[in-house]
C-alpha positions, 0 to 999 in steps of 0.5 A: 741281701734277700737272695743271700738269705734265701740261699742261706735258708736252703743251705741250712735245710741241706745241712740238716739232711733235708727230708723233702723237696719240691719244685713247681713251675709254669710258663712264668713262675718258679717255686722251690721249697724243702723241709726237714723232718725233725723226727730224724734229728730229735729222737723224742719226736715221732718221725714225719710229725714235725716239719720245718721248711723254707720256700722261695717263689719268684712270681711274674706280674702277669699272674699278679695285681702288680704292673711290675713284679720283680720281687721274690716271696720268701717263707720259713714254715713250721708244721705239725701233722697226723697221718691216716686220721681214723684210718681214712687215708687223711693227713691233717696238719696245723702250722705257721709261717713267717713270710716276706716280700716287697713291692713297688707300685704307684697304688702303694705310693712307692716301695712297701715292705710286707711281712706276716706270720700266718697260721693255717691248716693243711690236708692231704687225702689219698683217694680210695681209687683202685689205680696202679698209682696212688692219687692224693688230693690236697690243700691248705689255707693260711691267714694272718690278721693285722695283729700278726702283720709287720712292716707295711702289711695289713693282712695275708691270705693264702690258699692252695689246692693240688692233685698228686700222682705218686708215679714212684715210691716217695716221688710225686707229680703235682698239678696245683693252683695257688693264690697269695693275697697281700694287703698293705697299710698305706697311709691308713688305707688298705690296698689289696694286692695279689702277689701270685695267682696261678696254676702250676705243675711240679714234682715232690720228693721225700727222702 
């Protein structure tokens, strides 16, 4: 069911002429995502300022706190951003997500379902290096307290950092690190379980 939901989200993104796509991998994990530039659909919105996206992450237990991790992480996200703030080469954004995963682990007392609506900030800075290709340093932080959590979720915290090399126009190679920490409410106890903490290499495209 959830795999079908993920495929449906991806199909919707393609139907609306997806303006960005990325894939990140390492030896164990696979992450794919895409976003739609609402400025290309709604003429009253300035292009590349309001983005709607989806993401799918299949993480391995070797990069998590779970003994067995055979469940995927799903996400739909909304981001508003501003480019070249004060002509510094800095892009900043604010957004929110709706995410979902589930886990079966002895410490959780069986199968638990996690859903939250984290809010956060995103930044991307073009380094002022005199190089043949542009280099960008980026990162993001998202957090959902208990009031923004659903099902068995207690809180959610995610951070990412990445270094991108634009080898062709609108095409980047990225080196990154991510950490997605999920806290479950288990019989009035808080149980922290990191869904995925790993480095990765990937590609990003804008079109």
